[in-house]
C-alpha positions as CSV (number, residue, x, y, z in Angstrom):
1,X,-94.3,-27.1,205.2
2,X,-92.6,-23.5,205.1
3,X,-94.8,-20.6,204.9
4,X,-94.0,-19.9,200.9
5,X,-95.5,-23.0,200.5
6,X,-98.5,-21.8,202.2
7,X,-98.6,-18.4,201.1
8,X,-98.5,-20.3,197.4
9,X,-101.5,-23.1,198.2
10,X,-104.0,-20.0,200.3
11,X,-103.8,-18.0,197.0
12,X,-103.5,-21.0,194.2
13,X,-106.7,-22.1,196.8
14,X,-108.5,-18.7,196.2
15,X,-107.8,-18.5,192.6
16,X,-109.3,-21.9,192.0
17,X,-112.6,-20.9,194.6
18,X,-113.0,-17.3,192.2
19,X,-113.2,-20.6,188.5
20,X,-115.1,-22.3,190.0
21,X,-117.6,-19.3,191.2
22,X,-117.2,-17.9,187.7
23,X,-117.8,-20.7,185.2
24,X,-120.6,-22.4,187.9
25,X,-122.2,-18.5,187.9
26,X,-123.2,-18.5,185.0
27,X,-121.3,-15.2,183.5
28,X,-118.9,-17.0,181.6
29,X,-121.9,-18.4,179.7
30,X,-122.3,-14.9,178.3
31,X,-119.6,-13.7,177.5
32,X,-118.9,-17.0,175.3
33,X,-122.4,-16.1,173.9
34,X,-121.2,-13.0,172.6
35,X,-117.8,-14.7,171.9
36,X,-120.2,-17.4,169.6
37,X,-122.0,-14.5,167.7
38,X,-119.0,-12.4,166.6
39,X,-117.2,-15.0,165.2
40,X,-120.6,-16.4,163.2
41,X,-120.5,-13.3,162.0
42,X,-116.8,-12.6,160.7
43,X,-116.7,-16.6,160.1
44,X,-113.0,-17.6,159.1
45,X,-114.5,-20.5,156.8
46,X,-117.5,-19.3,155.3
47,X,-120.0,-22.6,154.6
48,X,-121.6,-22.9,151.1
49,X,-125.0,-22.0,151.4
50,X,-127.2,-24.8,149.9
51,X,-128.9,-23.2,146.2
52,X,-131.8,-25.7,146.6
53,X,-133.9,-24.1,148.7
54,X,-136.1,-21.2,148.6
55,X,-137.8,-18.9,151.1
56,X,-141.3,-17.8,150.6
57,X,-142.6,-15.7,152.7
58,X,-146.3,-13.5,153.8
59,X,-144.9,-10.2,153.6
60,X,-146.3,-6.7,153.6
61,X,-146.7,-7.2,149.4
62,X,-148.7,-10.3,150.0
63,X,-151.1,-9.3,152.5
64,X,-151.7,-6.2,150.9
65,X,-152.4,-8.8,147.4
66,X,-154.6,-10.9,149.3
67,X,-156.5,-7.9,150.9
68,X,-157.6,-7.0,147.5
69,X,-160.3,-8.6,145.5
70,X,-161.5,-10.7,144.3
71,X,-160.2,-12.5,147.6
72,X,-160.6,-10.0,150.0
73,X,-159.2,-11.7,153.4
74,X,-157.1,-10.7,156.0
75,X,-154.9,-11.6,158.3
76,X,-155.2,-14.5,159.4
77,X,-155.9,-16.1,156.2
78,X,-158.9,-18.6,155.8
79,X,-157.0,-22.3,155.8
80,X,-158.6,-22.6,152.5
81,X,-155.4,-20.0,151.3
82,X,-153.1,-21.6,152.9
83,X,-154.9,-24.8,150.6
84,X,-154.3,-23.0,147.6
85,X,-150.5,-21.9,149.0
86,X,-149.7,-25.4,148.7
87,X,-151.4,-26.2,145.7
88,X,-149.7,-23.1,143.8
89,X,-146.3,-24.5,145.3
90,X,-147.0,-27.8,144.4
91,X,-148.1,-27.2,140.9
92,X,-145.0,-25.4,140.7
93,X,-142.8,-28.5,141.4
94,X,-141.1,-28.0,144.5
95,X,-139.5,-30.7,146.1
96,X,-140.6,-29.7,149.2
97,X,-143.1,-27.7,151.2
98,X,-142.4,-27.2,154.7
99,X,-145.0,-24.7,156.8
100,X,-143.5,-22.8,159.5
101,X,-147.0,-22.7,160.6
102,X,-149.0,-24.3,163.7
103,X,-153.4,-25.2,163.5
104,X,-153.9,-26.1,167.0
105,X,-157.3,-24.8,166.5
106,X,-160.8,-25.2,164.5
107,X,-161.3,-22.7,161.8
108,X,-164.5,-21.6,162.0
109,X,-165.8,-22.9,159.3
110,X,-164.9,-27.1,159.4
111,X,-165.3,-27.2,156.0
112,X,-162.5,-25.0,155.4
113,X,-160.3,-27.6,157.8
114,X,-161.3,-30.5,155.1
115,X,-160.6,-28.4,152.5
116,X,-156.6,-27.8,154.0
117,X,-156.5,-31.2,155.5
118,X,-157.4,-32.9,152.2
119,X,-154.1,-30.9,150.2
120,X,-151.7,-31.4,152.9
121,X,-152.5,-35.0,153.1
122,X,-152.6,-35.5,148.9
123,X,-149.0,-33.5,148.9
124,X,-146.3,-35.9,150.5
125,X,-143.4,-33.2,149.8
126,X,-145.7,-31.0,152.9
127,X,-144.7,-30.8,156.5
128,X,-146.2,-29.1,159.1
129,X,-145.7,-27.2,162.2
130,X,-147.1,-28.9,165.4
131,X,-145.7,-28.7,169.1
132,X,-145.2,-31.4,171.6
133,X,-147.9,-34.2,171.4
134,X,-149.7,-31.7,169.8
135,X,-150.0,-31.8,165.5
136,X,-152.0,-29.9,163.3
137,X,-156.4,-30.3,164.2
138,X,-157.7,-31.1,160.6
139,X,-154.7,-34.1,160.2
140,X,-156.2,-35.6,164.0
141,X,-158.8,-38.0,165.1
142,X,-160.6,-40.6,162.2
143,X,-158.6,-38.5,159.2
144,X,-155.3,-39.3,161.1
145,X,-156.6,-42.8,161.3
146,X,-157.6,-43.3,157.8
147,X,-153.9,-41.5,156.4
148,X,-151.6,-43.3,157.9
149,X,-148.3,-41.6,157.7
150,X,-149.0,-38.7,158.5
151,X,-147.6,-37.9,161.9
152,X,-144.5,-38.3,160.5
153,X,-144.9,-35.6,158.4
154,X,-145.2,-33.3,161.2
155,X,-142.2,-31.6,162.9
156,X,-141.8,-29.4,166.1
157,X,-141.4,-25.6,165.5
158,X,-140.6,-25.2,169.6
159,X,-137.8,-22.4,169.6
160,X,-134.7,-23.1,172.2
161,X,-133.5,-19.6,173.4
162,X,-130.9,-18.8,175.8
163,X,-131.3,-16.6,178.5
164,X,-130.4,-13.4,176.7
165,X,-133.5,-14.5,174.2
166,X,-131.1,-15.3,171.3
167,X,-131.7,-18.7,169.6
168,X,-128.5,-20.4,169.0
169,X,-129.3,-23.9,169.6
170,X,-131.8,-26.4,167.7
171,X,-133.7,-29.0,169.5
172,X,-132.6,-32.1,166.6
173,X,-135.3,-34.1,166.9
174,X,-138.4,-34.9,165.5
175,X,-138.2,-31.0,164.2
176,X,-139.6,-28.9,161.6
177,X,-136.2,-28.9,159.8
178,X,-135.8,-32.6,160.5
179,X,-138.9,-33.4,158.5
180,X,-138.0,-31.8,155.5
181,X,-134.3,-33.0,155.8
182,X,-135.7,-35.9,155.1
183,X,-133.3,-38.6,154.0
184,X,-130.2,-36.4,155.4
185,X,-131.4,-36.1,159.0
186,X,-129.7,-39.2,159.3
187,X,-126.3,-38.3,159.0
188,X,-126.6,-35.2,162.1
189,X,-126.2,-35.7,165.8
190,X,-128.8,-36.5,167.7
191,X,-128.7,-34.1,170.8
192,X,-129.0,-30.2,170.5
193,X,-126.6,-28.4,167.9
194,X,-125.2,-24.9,167.8
195,X,-126.5,-23.6,164.4
196,X,-124.2,-22.5,162.2
197,X,-125.4,-19.5,160.3
198,X,-125.8,-18.2,156.8
199,X,-127.1,-14.7,157.2
200,X,-129.9,-13.3,157.6
201,X,-132.5,-12.7,155.2
202,X,-130.5,-9.9,152.9
203,X,-127.4,-12.4,152.9
204,X,-129.4,-15.3,151.8
205,X,-130.3,-13.2,149.1
206,X,-126.9,-12.2,148.2
207,X,-126.0,-15.8,148.6
208,X,-128.2,-17.2,145.5
209,X,-131.6,-18.4,147.9
210,X,-134.5,-17.4,146.8
211,X,-136.7,-15.0,149.4
212,X,-139.8,-14.9,147.3
213,X,-143.8,-13.2,148.6
214,X,-146.6,-15.7,149.1
215,X,-148.7,-14.4,147.0
216,X,-148.7,-15.5,143.6
217,X,-148.6,-18.6,145.0
218,X,-152.2,-17.8,146.3
219,X,-153.4,-16.1,144.1
220,X,-151.9,-19.1,141.0
221,X,-153.3,-21.9,144.0
222,X,-156.4,-20.7,144.1
223,X,-157.3,-20.7,140.7
224,X,-156.6,-24.5,141.0
225,X,-158.7,-25.0,144.3
226,X,-161.3,-23.9,142.4
227,X,-161.3,-26.0,139.2
228,X,-160.3,-28.8,141.6
229,X,-163.3,-27.6,143.9
230,X,-165.7,-27.8,141.2
231,X,-164.4,-31.7,139.3
232,X,-164.2,-33.4,143.4
233,X,-166.4,-31.3,145.8
234,X,-166.1,-34.3,148.0
235,X,-162.3,-32.8,149.7
236,X,-161.1,-36.2,150.1
237,X,-157.1,-36.6,150.1
238,X,-157.6,-39.1,146.7
239,X,-160.0,-36.7,144.4
240,X,-157.6,-33.7,145.8
241,X,-154.6,-36.0,144.2
242,X,-156.6,-36.8,141.0
243,X,-156.9,-33.4,140.7
244,X,-153.8,-31.8,140.7
245,X,-152.7,-33.9,138.3
246,X,-155.3,-33.1,135.6
247,X,-154.3,-29.1,136.7
248,X,-152.1,-27.4,135.0
249,X,-148.5,-27.0,135.8
250,X,-147.0,-23.4,136.7
251,X,-144.2,-22.6,134.8
252,X,-142.1,-19.5,134.2
253,X,-141.0,-16.5,136.9
254,X,-141.1,-16.8,140.2
255,X,-142.5,-20.4,139.8
256,X,-139.3,-21.2,138.3
257,X,-137.4,-20.1,141.4
258,X,-139.1,-22.8,143.6
259,X,-139.0,-26.2,141.0
260,X,-137.3,-28.8,142.4
261,X,-136.1,-26.9,145.5
262,X,-137.1,-27.2,149.6
263,X,-139.5,-24.4,150.2
264,X,-139.5,-23.0,153.3
265,X,-142.5,-21.1,154.1
266,X,-143.5,-18.5,157.1
267,X,-144.4,-14.6,157.9
268,X,-142.6,-11.5,157.7
269,X,-145.3,-9.1,158.0
270,X,-145.5,-7.0,160.8
271,X,-149.6,-7.6,161.1
272,X,-148.5,-11.3,161.2
273,X,-146.3,-11.9,164.2
274,X,-148.2,-13.7,167.1
275,X,-146.0,-15.1,168.8
276,X,-142.5,-14.9,169.7
277,X,-141.5,-17.7,167.6
278,X,-142.5,-15.6,164.6
279,X,-140.1,-13.4,165.0
280,X,-136.6,-14.2,166.8
281,X,-133.3,-12.8,167.7
282,X,-130.5,-14.9,166.1
283,X,-126.5,-14.2,166.5
284,X,-126.8,-13.0,163.0
285,X,-129.4,-10.5,163.3
286,X,-131.1,-9.1,166.2
287,X,-135.3,-9.5,164.4
288,X,-135.9,-12.1,162.0
289,X,-138.9,-14.7,160.8
290,X,-138.5,-17.6,163.0
291,X,-138.9,-19.8,159.9
292,X,-135.2,-18.6,159.4
293,X,-134.4,-20.4,162.1
294,X,-135.9,-23.4,161.0
295,X,-134.2,-23.3,157.0
296,X,-131.1,-22.8,158.8
297,X,-131.3,-26.3,160.8
298,X,-132.2,-27.9,157.5
299,X,-129.2,-26.0,155.8
300,X,-127.2,-27.5,158.0
301,X,-128.2,-30.6,158.7
302,X,-127.8,-30.8,154.6
303,X,-124.4,-29.9,154.6
304,X,-123.5,-31.2,157.5
305,X,-122.6,-28.3,159.0
306,X,-123.4,-28.7,162.7
307,X,-121.6,-26.8,165.3
308,X,-120.7,-29.9,168.2
309,X,-119.9,-28.2,171.6
310,X,-116.8,-29.3,174.2
311,X,-118.9,-29.7,177.3
312,X,-118.4,-27.1,179.7
313,X,-117.3,-29.6,182.4
314,X,-114.3,-29.8,179.6
315,X,-113.3,-26.8,179.2
316,X,-113.4,-25.9,183.2
317,X,-110.8,-28.3,182.9
318,X,-108.4,-26.1,180.5
319,X,-109.3,-23.5,182.6
320,X,-108.0,-25.1,185.5
321,X,-104.8,-26.5,183.4
322,X,-103.8,-23.1,182.0
323,X,-104.5,-21.5,185.3
324,X,-101.8,-24.3,187.5
325,X,-99.5,-23.5,183.8
326,X,-99.6,-20.1,184.2
327,X,-99.4,-20.1,188.7
328,X,-96.3,-23.0,187.9
329,X,-94.8,-20.6,185.4
330,X,-94.9,-17.6,188.3
331,X,-93.2,-19.9,190.5
332,X,-90.3,-20.6,187.6
333,X,-90.2,-17.4,186.2
334,X,-89.9,-14.4,189.3
335,X,-90.1,-11.9,186.3
336,X,-93.6,-10.7,185.8
337,X,-93.0,-10.3,182.6
338,X,-92.2,-13.8,181.2
339,X,-95.6,-14.7,183.3
340,X,-97.4,-12.1,181.5
341,X,-96.1,-12.6,178.0
342,X,-96.8,-16.9,178.2
343,X,-100.4,-15.5,180.0
344,X,-100.4,-13.1,176.7
345,X,-99.9,-16.3,174.1
346,X,-102.0,-18.9,176.0
347,X,-105.0,-15.9,175.6
348,X,-104.5,-15.6,172.0
349,X,-104.1,-19.4,171.7
350,X,-107.4,-19.9,173.7
351,X,-109.0,-17.3,171.1
352,X,-107.5,-18.7,168.2
353,X,-108.6,-22.0,168.9
354,X,-111.8,-21.5,169.8
355,X,-111.8,-19.3,166.4
356,X,-110.8,-21.8,164.2
357,X,-112.3,-24.7,165.6
358,X,-115.3,-23.3,165.2
359,X,-114.7,-23.2,161.2
360,X,-114.2,-27.1,161.5
361,X,-117.4,-27.6,163.2
362,X,-116.1,-27.5,166.9
363,X,-116.9,-24.7,169.1
364,X,-114.4,-24.7,172.3
365,X,-116.6,-22.0,174.9
366,X,-113.2,-19.6,175.9
367,X,-114.3,-17.8,178.4
368,X,-113.4,-19.6,180.9
369,X,-110.1,-20.7,179.9
370,X,-109.5,-17.5,179.8
371,X,-110.2,-16.9,182.7
372,X,-108.2,-19.2,183.9
373,X,-105.2,-17.3,182.7
374,X,-106.2,-14.5,184.0
375,X,-106.3,-15.4,187.5
376,X,-103.5,-17.6,187.1
377,X,-101.6,-14.4,186.2
378,X,-103.5,-12.3,189.1
379,X,-102.0,-14.7,191.4
380,X,-98.6,-14.8,190.1
381,X,-99.1,-11.0,190.9
382,X,-100.6,-11.6,194.3
383,X,-97.9,-14.1,195.1
384,X,-94.8,-11.6,193.6
385,X,-96.8,-9.0,195.6
386,X,-97.3,-10.7,198.9
387,X,-93.2,-11.8,198.6
388,X,-92.0,-8.4,197.2
389,X,-93.9,-7.3,201.0
390,X,-91.7,-10.5,202.3
391,X,-88.7,-9.2,201.7
392,X,-90.1,-5.2,202.3
393,X,-90.2,-6.3,205.8
394,X,-86.5,-8.4,205.4
395,X,-85.1,-5.7,204.8
396,X,-86.7,-3.7,207.4
397,X,-86.3,-5.8,210.4
398,X,-82.6,-5.9,209.1
399,X,-82.0,-2.4,208.4
400,X,-84.3,-1.7,211.9
401,X,-81.3,-3.1,213.5
402,X,-78.9,0.0,212.3
403,X,-82.3,2.9,211.8
404,X,-85.3,3.8,213.5
405,X,-88.5,2.2,212.3
406,X,-89.1,5.8,210.3
407,X,-85.8,5.7,208.7
408,X,-86.8,2.2,207.0
409,X,-89.6,2.8,205.6
410,X,-88.8,5.8,204.0
411,X,-86.2,4.4,202.4
412,X,-88.7,1.0,201.2
413,X,-91.1,4.1,200.0
414,X,-88.7,6.9,198.8
415,X,-85.7,5.3,197.4
416,X,-84.2,8.2,195.6
417,X,-84.3,9.7,199.3
418,X,-80.8,8.2,199.1
419,X,-79.2,10.2,196.7
420,X,-75.9,8.3,194.9
421,X,-73.3,9.3,195.6
422,X,-73.3,12.6,197.6
423,X,-75.0,15.7,198.9
424,X,-74.3,18.4,201.3
425,X,-77.2,18.7,204.0
426,X,-76.6,20.7,207.0
427,X,-77.1,17.2,210.2
428,X,-76.1,16.0,213.5
429,X,-73.7,14.2,213.9
430,X,-72.9,11.0,216.9
431,X,-69.5,9.7,218.4
432,X,-69.3,7.6,221.6
433,X,-66.7,5.5,222.2
434,X,-65.8,3.4,225.7
435,X,-63.7,5.0,227.7
436,X,-60.1,2.5,228.6
437,X,-61.3,0.1,226.4
438,X,-57.9,-0.8,225.7
439,X,-57.1,-1.7,228.6
440,X,-60.2,-3.8,229.2
441,X,-59.8,-5.9,226.2
442,X,-56.0,-6.6,227.1
443,X,-56.9,-8.6,230.5
444,X,-59.9,-10.4,228.8
445,X,-60.6,-13.6,227.0
446,X,-61.9,-13.2,223.4
447,X,-64.9,-14.3,223.6
448,X,-65.8,-12.6,227.1
449,X,-64.8,-9.4,225.0
450,X,-67.1,-9.8,222.7
451,X,-69.6,-11.1,224.4
452,X,-69.2,-8.3,226.5
453,X,-69.5,-5.9,223.5
454,X,-72.6,-7.1,222.4
455,X,-74.6,-6.9,224.8
456,X,-73.2,-2.7,225.0
457,X,-74.2,-2.2,221.6
458,X,-76.9,-4.0,222.1
459,X,-78.7,-2.1,225.2
460,X,-76.9,1.1,224.3
461,X,-77.9,1.2,219.7
462,X,-82.1,1.1,220.6
463,X,-81.4,5.1,221.9
464,X,-79.6,6.5,218.7
465,X,-82.8,4.6,216.6
466,X,-85.5,5.5,218.7
467,X,-84.5,9.0,218.5
468,X,-84.6,9.3,214.7
469,X,-81.3,8.2,214.4
470,X,-79.6,6.6,211.8
471,X,-76.9,4.3,213.0
472,X,-74.2,4.2,210.4
473,X,-71.7,2.1,211.9
474,X,-69.9,0.3,214.9
475,X,-66.2,1.1,214.8
476,X,-64.7,-1.5,217.5
477,X,-66.0,-0.4,220.8
478,X,-67.1,3.2,219.1
479,X,-70.4,3.7,217.6
480,X,-71.4,6.3,214.9
481,X,-75.1,7.8,214.2
482,X,-76.5,10.5,212.1
483,X,-79.7,12.6,212.4
484,X,-81.1,14.1,210.0
485,X,-80.5,11.6,207.1
486,X,-81.3,10.4,204.9
487,X,-85.1,11.3,206.1
488,X,-85.6,14.9,207.1
489,X,-86.1,15.1,210.7
490,X,-87.2,18.3,212.2
491,X,-84.7,19.6,215.6
492,X,-81.9,16.9,214.9
493,X,-79.6,18.7,217.0
494,X,-82.5,18.7,220.3
495,X,-83.0,14.5,218.8
496,X,-79.3,13.5,219.2
497,X,-79.2,15.3,222.7
498,X,-82.0,13.7,223.7
499,X,-80.5,10.2,222.9
500,X,-77.0,10.9,224.1
501,X,-78.9,11.8,227.8
502,X,-80.6,8.9,227.2
503,X,-77.9,6.8,226.5
504,X,-75.4,8.4,229.7
505,X,-78.8,7.6,232.3
506,X,-78.8,3.9,231.4
507,X,-75.8,3.5,231.7
508,X,-75.9,2.8,235.3
509,X,-78.8,0.2,235.0
510,X,-76.4,-1.8,232.4
511,X,-73.6,-1.4,234.8
512,X,-74.6,-3.2,237.5
513,X,-76.1,-6.6,234.5
514,X,-72.3,-6.2,233.6
515,X,-71.4,-6.7,237.1
516,X,-73.2,-9.4,237.6
517,X,-72.2,-11.1,234.6
518,X,-68.8,-10.2,233.5
519,X,-67.3,-8.3,236.7
520,X,-66.4,-5.0,234.9
521,X,-67.9,-2.1,234.6
522,X,-68.0,0.5,231.4
523,X,-67.8,4.5,231.2
524,X,-68.8,6.3,227.5
525,X,-67.7,9.5,225.7
526,X,-70.0,11.0,223.6
527,X,-69.3,13.7,220.9
528,X,-72.0,15.4,219.0
529,X,-72.1,18.3,216.3
530,X,-73.8,20.1,213.8
531,X,-73.4,21.5,210.9
532,X,-72.5,21.0,207.1
533,X,-71.6,17.9,206.0
534,X,-71.5,15.3,202.5
535,X,-74.5,13.1,203.5
536,X,-74.4,9.8,201.1
537,X,-73.4,6.3,198.8
538,X,-69.8,6.5,199.8
539,X,-67.2,4.0,198.8
540,X,-66.0,1.9,196.0
541,X,-68.4,0.5,193.1
542,X,-67.8,-2.6,194.4
543,X,-69.0,-1.5,197.8
544,X,-70.8,1.4,199.0
545,X,-71.5,2.7,202.7
546,X,-74.3,5.1,203.4
547,X,-72.3,7.6,205.8
548,X,-71.1,11.4,205.6
549,X,-68.2,12.9,205.5
550,X,-66.9,16.4,206.2
551,X,-65.1,18.7,209.1
552,X,-68.3,18.6,210.8
553,X,-67.7,14.8,210.9
554,X,-64.0,15.5,212.4
555,X,-65.3,17.7,214.6
556,X,-67.8,14.5,216.6
557,X,-65.2,12.3,216.7
558,X,-62.5,15.0,218.4
559,X,-65.0,16.1,221.2
560,X,-66.3,12.5,221.8
561,X,-62.4,12.6,222.5
562,X,-62.0,15.6,225.0
563,X,-64.1,14.2,226.9
564,X,-60.5,12.5,228.3
565,X,-59.0,15.3,228.6
566,X,-62.1,17.2,230.1
567,X,-63.4,14.5,232.7
568,X,-66.2,15.1,230.6
569,X,-69.2,12.7,229.1
570,X,-70.6,14.4,226.9
571,X,-69.7,16.9,224.7
572,X,-71.8,19.3,221.8
573,X,-70.3,22.0,219.4
574,X,-71.3,25.3,219.3
575,X,-73.7,24.9,216.6
576,X,-75.6,21.6,218.5
577,X,-76.1,24.4,221.0
578,X,-77.3,27.1,219.6
579,X,-79.8,24.7,218.1
580,X,-81.2,22.8,220.9
581,X,-81.1,26.2,223.0
582,X,-83.4,26.8,226.0
583,X,-84.3,22.6,225.9
584,X,-81.2,21.5,228.0
585,X,-78.8,22.9,230.5
586,X,-75.2,22.7,229.1
587,X,-72.2,24.9,231.0
588,X,-69.2,25.2,228.6
589,X,-66.0,24.0,228.0
590,X,-63.9,26.1,226.0
591,X,-63.2,27.4,223.1
592,X,-61.5,24.5,222.0
593,X,-58.9,24.2,218.8
594,X,-58.3,20.5,217.9
595,X,-55.1,19.4,216.4
596,X,-54.6,20.3,212.2
597,X,-57.4,23.4,212.8
598,X,-56.7,27.0,213.3
599,X,-60.4,28.4,214.0
600,X,-61.3,27.2,217.7
601,X,-65.1,26.8,218.5
602,X,-67.1,27.0,221.5
603,X,-67.7,23.7,223.3
604,X,-70.3,23.0,225.9
605,X,-70.3,19.9,228.2
606,X,-74.3,18.6,227.4
607,X,-76.0,18.6,231.4
608,X,-78.8,17.3,231.5
609,X,-82.8,18.5,231.5
610,X,-84.0,20.8,233.8
611,X,-86.6,19.8,235.6
612,X,-84.1,17.2,236.3
613,X,-81.4,19.3,238.4
614,X,-81.0,19.5,242.0
615,X,-80.8,22.9,243.8
616,X,-77.0,22.3,244.6
617,X,-76.6,21.2,240.8
618,X,-78.1,24.4,239.5
619,X,-76.2,26.8,242.0
620,X,-72.9,24.9,240.7
621,X,-73.8,25.9,237.2
622,X,-74.7,29.6,238.0
623,X,-71.0,29.6,239.6
624,X,-69.4,28.3,236.9
625,X,-70.9,29.7,234.1
626,X,-70.1,33.6,236.2
627,X,-66.2,32.2,236.3
628,X,-66.2,31.2,232.9
629,X,-67.7,34.3,231.2
630,X,-65.0,35.8,233.8
631,X,-62.2,34.2,232.3
632,X,-63.2,35.2,229.2
633,X,-64.0,38.7,229.6
634,X,-60.1,38.9,231.2
635,X,-61.8,39.9,234.8
636,X,-59.3,36.4,236.2
637,X,-59.9,38.0,239.7
638,X,-63.6,37.3,239.8
639,X,-63.6,34.9,237.9
640,X,-61.2,32.3,240.5
641,X,-63.7,33.9,243.1
642,X,-66.5,32.1,240.7
643,X,-65.0,29.0,240.5
644,X,-64.0,29.2,243.8
645,X,-67.5,28.8,245.0
646,X,-68.4,26.0,242.4
647,X,-65.3,24.4,243.7
648,X,-66.9,24.6,246.8
649,X,-70.0,22.8,245.6
650,X,-68.8,20.0,243.4
651,X,-65.1,19.6,244.9
652,X,-64.3,17.2,242.6
653,X,-65.0,18.7,239.1
654,X,-61.8,18.9,236.5
655,X,-63.1,21.7,234.4
656,X,-63.3,23.7,237.8
657,X,-59.7,23.2,238.3
658,X,-58.4,23.7,235.4
659,X,-59.8,27.0,235.4
660,X,-58.6,27.6,239.0
661,X,-56.0,27.1,238.5
662,X,-55.8,28.8,235.1
663,X,-56.6,32.5,236.2
664,X,-54.6,32.2,239.1
665,X,-52.1,32.0,236.8
666,X,-53.6,34.5,234.7
667,X,-53.6,36.9,237.7
668,X,-49.7,37.3,238.4
669,X,-49.3,36.6,235.2
670,X,-51.6,38.7,232.5
671,X,-52.3,37.5,229.1
672,X,-51.4,39.7,226.2
673,X,-54.1,42.2,224.2
674,X,-55.1,39.3,221.1
675,X,-55.7,36.8,224.7
676,X,-58.3,34.7,223.1
677,X,-58.8,31.9,225.6
678,X,-58.3,29.1,223.9
679,X,-57.8,25.7,224.7
680,X,-55.5,23.7,222.4
681,X,-56.2,20.1,222.2
682,X,-52.8,18.5,220.6
683,X,-53.9,15.3,220.6
684,X,-56.4,13.2,218.4
């Protein structure tokens, strides 16, 4: 398997694990809840509010009214007052009375339980609240056994809170809302559906749902209850039924607002809240009376407004599919912009589909699919980054064959370091060539010659690169290097000289290997010059070469060739010598004027590191330097003496012989007064 596939599988696997961890951790659920709540507060298709309902609340007004004479009842009210409220709603013509209260403990006075039991049993429209396995205490035991069917009028009031303490779902089977919905309950699912919210109490008032205080129904019902108690003191459901039939109906005002309607009764006053179920947080409000939850579930049931939630496992599958699509798209279209556009489109489609689906009663929790899109894009970005790094490494490997690693790093991180076109800078240029290569090439087969040159380049090029130079080009058997560009290099003249000495000193070891391999040995000539030159991308629109041009470059090339004339190995220009003076020992060669130039330049031979020279070499350099100085001062006799001493130390040195003979001639025939000791080099 190719490395590219391995990288893609690794990145895809990491993205998959992150997505699974995010989905299974439940963190996505919190985001889904926030999006669901926002969508509930801003519905795309507001559903009509059922008009055949009303809310009757034990509010602050009701508590104050019943606390006054002649009632003088404090909360919690005696159960006779609940019986009075039932009687008032019954006589007002309520179709169904849904009491969001639980009565699990016996009243202090058994008579009160008996009265309330009789009234609630006598009014078939009444639905009472209970908990799992526990119904109203006054409908239990013998009373419940005598009056069959009462258990079908008890609905569970348990609320299902999400982890953020907000109610969004409703446990439908056997619930208070299910008992209240009657025949409509047959058309709703049996699982726990999501509720579609119509708003808080204020929104329901604006939508036309009566929200009424309970006081009036308690007060009128209390009068009815008193009359029935006088006429039928045995408190049986049958007696209450007869008494209610004889009692007058309640008409007008507030009573007309409940006639023929399903009435939900609950509490909405600070002094009435006895548990977390009395005051709840919903998607559309921070704190609402708990009865609103049951009313909402009933409204969803009769209006077919329940919301079905797509299973989270299905949304995870969608998330994986979307992430895979983005990852595959990034593979197909390497440009990140196209993949990002697709990711944005899929993200918008996911959010839009979730929002529109909610308007049609289907909730597609979007967070995990969105996470799949985002992670897919992140994986593509990571893969592109790794690919880019791989390409950079490839470029670095390629250019590393030509320039030092530091130069390649500079180019990769600061591509503007190479100015398009050219700029004038002070640099050092390095030329090397093989001595006698033309004759050598005529004697060797092409394959052997190529093998020889490649071996030579492979052995010598690293000295330029390792010294911080830029390997500009190979020209036949010649090498051209630049020091100080594209990356600035302190002491670039010294760096070039250091490379030249390492180059020269390696030659004997290289020749041993060449003699063994090819049966030949090589000699090199090196020219180094420092000064201003034009550096940059030069060439045509089709092909450019990062290189240097100028007189300084031309002179370096001439210095390399002048080694043949002077019998030297490394010649450097005067600016190079000035910048590295004191670091490496040199000897002056000539005030040289090359062909095509009028101005002469002082040239030097690069000798070596001071610590590496023996006594005889130092003595030779001293004698030679004295002779050269006397020669340039026109003291030719003294120059001859000094050069004579140098010749005794190194008999075969060509420059010593030249200057010794030249000084002898000028001693016999002195030069004119404008003589400057210039050596004219006519060959290139």
